[in-house]
C-alpha positions in Angstrom: 68.7 70.8 74.4 70.2 73.7 72.4 72.5 71.2 70.5 69.5 69.1 69.7 67.5 71.9 68.4 70.5 73.0 66.0 70.7 69.4 64.8 67.0 69.4 64.0 67.1 72.7 62.1 70.6 72.5 60.5 69.3 71.7 57.0 66.9 74.6 57.0 69.2 77.3 58.6 73.0 78.1 58.7 74.7 76.4 61.6 76.6 79.6 62.6 73.3 81.6 62.7 71.8 78.9 65.0 74.8 78.8 67.3 74.8 82.5 67.5 71.1 82.8 68.2 71.3 80.2 70.9 74.7 81.6 72.3 76.7 78.4 71.9 80.0 77.8 70.0 80.2 75.9 66.9 83.0 73.8 68.2 80.9 72.9 71.1 77.9 71.9 68.8 80.3 69.8 66.5 81.8 68.2 69.6 78.4 67.3 70.9 77.4 66.0 67.5 80.3 63.6 67.4 79.6 62.1 70.8 77.2 59.0 71.2 73.9 59.8 72.7 73.7 59.6 76.5 71.6 57.0 78.2 69.0 59.7 79.1 68.7 60.7 75.5 68.3 57.2 74.4 65.4 56.7 76.9 63.7 59.9 75.9 64.0 59.0 72.2 62.5 55.6 72.8 59.8 57.1 75.0 58.9 59.7 72.3 58.6 56.9 69.8 56.1 55.1 72.1 54.2 58.3 72.7 53.9 59.0 69.1 52.6 55.3 68.7 49.9 56.0 71.4 48.9 59.3 70.0 48.4 57.9 66.6 46.5 55.0 67.9 44.2 57.4 69.6 43.4 59.0 66.3 45.7 62.0 67.3 43.1 62.9 70.0 45.2 62.1 73.2 46.9 64.8 75.1 49.6 64.2 77.8 47.2 62.9 80.6 45.7 60.1 78.4 49.0 59.3 76.9 50.5 59.0 80.3 47.6 56.8 81.5 48.2 54.5 78.4 51.9 54.3 79.1 51.2 53.4 82.7 48.9 50.7 81.4 51.7 49.2 79.3 54.0 49.4 82.3 56.3 52.0 80.8 57.8 54.0 83.7 57.5 57.6 83.3 56.0 60.9 84.8 53.1 62.9 83.2 55.5 66.0 83.2 58.0 64.1 81.3 55.3 63.0 78.7 54.1 66.6 78.4 57.6 67.9 77.8 58.5 65.3 75.2 55.2 65.8 73.4 55.9 69.6 73.3 59.4 69.0 72.0 58.1 66.6 69.3 55.1 68.8 68.4 52.6 65.9 69.3 49.4 67.8 70.0 45.8 66.6 70.2 43.4 67.9 67.6 42.2 71.5 68.0 38.6 72.7 68.9 35.9 75.0 67.5 32.4 76.1 68.4 29.3 74.4 67.1 25.7 75.2 66.5 23.1 74.6 69.0 20.0 72.5 67.9 17.7 72.8 70.9 14.3 74.4 70.4 12.6 74.7 73.8 9.8 77.0 72.7 6.3 75.9 73.6 7.4 72.9 75.5 6.0 71.3 78.7 9.0 70.8 80.9 9.5 67.8 83.3 11.3 68.6 86.7 15.1 68.5 86.9 15.7 65.4 88.9 19.5 65.3 88.3 20.6 68.9 89.6 23.8 68.7 88.0 25.0 65.6 90.1 26.4 63.5 87.3 27.5 60.5 89.2 25.8 57.0 89.7 26.5 54.0 91.7 25.3 51.5 89.1 24.4 51.3 85.4 20.9 52.5 84.4 20.5 54.7 87.4 20.6 57.8 85.1 20.8 58.3 81.4 21.3 61.5 79.7 20.2 62.2 76.0 20.5 64.9 73.4 20.7 65.5 69.7 23.4 67.2 67.4 24.0 67.6 63.8 26.7 66.5 61.5 27.3 68.4 58.1 28.0 66.0 55.2 28.1 67.6 51.7 24.9 65.8 50.9 23.0 67.6 53.6 22.6 67.6 57.4 22.6 64.3 59.4 21.2 64.5 62.8 22.5 62.2 65.6 20.6 61.4 68.8 22.6 59.7 71.6 22.0 58.3 75.0 24.8 58.3 77.6 24.9 56.2 80.9 26.1 58.6 83.7 27.7 55.7 85.5 30.3 54.9 82.9 29.8 57.5 80.3 29.0 54.7 77.8 27.0 55.5 74.7 24.3 52.9 75.3 21.9 54.1 72.5 22.0 56.2 69.3 20.2 56.9 66.1 20.7 59.0 63.0 18.4 60.7 60.5 18.3 63.4 57.9 15.4 65.0 59.8 15.3 66.4 63.4 12.1 64.9 64.8 10.6 62.9 67.7 11.3 59.6 65.9 15.0 60.1 66.0 14.9 60.4 69.8 12.5 57.4 70.1 14.9 55.2 68.1 17.9 56.1 70.2 16.1 55.4 73.4 14.6 52.2 72.1 18.2 51.1 71.2 19.4 51.8 74.7 16.4 50.1 76.3 16.9 47.0 74.1 20.5 46.8 75.1 20.2 47.4 78.8 16.6 47.6 79.8 15.0 50.9 81.1 16.8 53.4 83.4 15.7 54.9 86.7 16.1 58.5 85.2 16.1 59.8 81.7 17.4 63.3 81.4 17.4 65.7 78.5 17.1 69.3 77.6 13.6 71.0 77.2 13.6 70.6 73.3 10.4 70.0 71.6 11.7 66.5 70.6 11.8 65.3 74.3 8.5 67.0 75.2 6.5 65.5 72.2 3.5 63.3 72.8 5.0 60.5 70.9 8.3 60.5 72.9 6.3 60.6 76.2 4.0 57.9 74.9 7.1 55.6 74.6 8.3 56.6 78.1 4.7 55.6 79.4 5.4 52.2 78.4 8.0 52.0 81.2 6.6 53.2 84.3 9.9 52.9 86.3 11.4 55.7 84.1 11.3 59.2 85.4 11.7 61.9 82.9 13.9 64.9 83.9 14.7 68.0 82.0 17.3 70.7 82.2 16.4 74.3 82.9 15.6 76.3 79.8 18.8 77.4 78.1 21.2 75.9 80.7 23.7 73.5 79.0 25.4 72.8 82.3 22.4 71.0 83.4 23.2 68.3 80.9 27.0 68.8 80.9 28.3 65.3 80.3 26.2 64.9 77.1 27.3 68.4 75.9 31.0 67.3 76.6 30.5 64.0 74.7 29.2 65.9 71.5 32.0 68.3 71.9 34.5 65.4 72.0 33.0 63.7 69.2 33.2 66.7 66.9 36.6 68.1 67.9 38.2 64.5 67.8 36.3 63.3 64.8 33.8 65.4 62.7 35.6 68.5 62.2 38.6 66.6 60.7 36.5 64.7 58.2 34.9 65.8 54.8 31.9 63.6 54.5 30.6 63.6 50.9 27.5 61.6 51.8 25.4 60.8 54.9 26.3 57.0 54.5 30.0 58.0 54.9 29.1 60.1 58.1 27.0 57.2 59.5 29.8 54.6 59.1 32.4 57.1 60.6 30.2 58.0 63.6 29.4 54.2 64.2 33.0 53.4 64.2 33.9 56.3 66.7 31.2 55.7 69.2 31.1 51.8 69.4 34.7 51.0 68.6 36.7 53.9 69.8 34.7 55.7 72.3 33.2 53.0 74.2 35.9 50.5 74.1 39.3 52.2 73.6 39.2 56.0 74.6 40.3 56.6 78.2 37.9 58.8 80.0 39.3 61.2 82.8 36.2 60.8 84.9 36.8 57.0 85.0 40.4 57.4 86.2 41.4 57.1 82.6 39.6 53.8 81.8 37.4 53.2 78.7 33.7 53.3 79.5 33.1 49.6 78.8 36.4 48.5 80.3 35.3 50.4 83.5 32.0 48.7 83.6 33.7 45.3 83.3 36.0 46.1 86.1 33.2 46.9 88.5 31.6 43.6 87.7 34.8 41.5 88.2 
């Protein structure tokens, strides 16, 4: 490893200084440099190349666990610890994170009971959906995104975007989800005015089988998978993009949710399967 480090940095630093710093002899370094790579080095070089391909295909979002899951799916023999070590050595890292603004306004709302109780598991699709709204900051002005998530597979089953934060945005996302899958048994959200509005509840009244559920006031953990999805969306996509217009943001968000997240991105809760792939496996 010391000799490999010297080889990587010898064009930037004096070889003697590197050898002294690592407490190895220059003769030893030059002898190692002249030898053919060992079988282990060849395997690790090839594995690092595959890791880099998977990381790039994931839009630079995968860490070692998901990269390892993808390698296993491709029948490449390796351990998670080896993947993590090679990623560190090659400086292959998932995109970084930062905090984001909260959009919930629960003042003067009439809350529904919390029917979920932080139990975010389901035995079948449509047993429980989660919903929430976040904002995206294009240069042209804010764009709000409402999304509906199926607890069973964590798939995004409905979404809508608008330049205004209002009840219609939430209604459009729910209507898309119902149009795709039919109504759920439970629809859970926070206590925001959007979800307690008369027009939103009027839409729900058209589906008597839906039970509306709401988090406790100011408790993000009561809607944790939804919060986690928005966190993932922003840290893996939005914070790395400079959207000039709302249309650019809409196209990017559509591609992420419908193409990457639902169909390709491996989810840790689903034993590292993609949401729609997980659903297909349960049906088969």
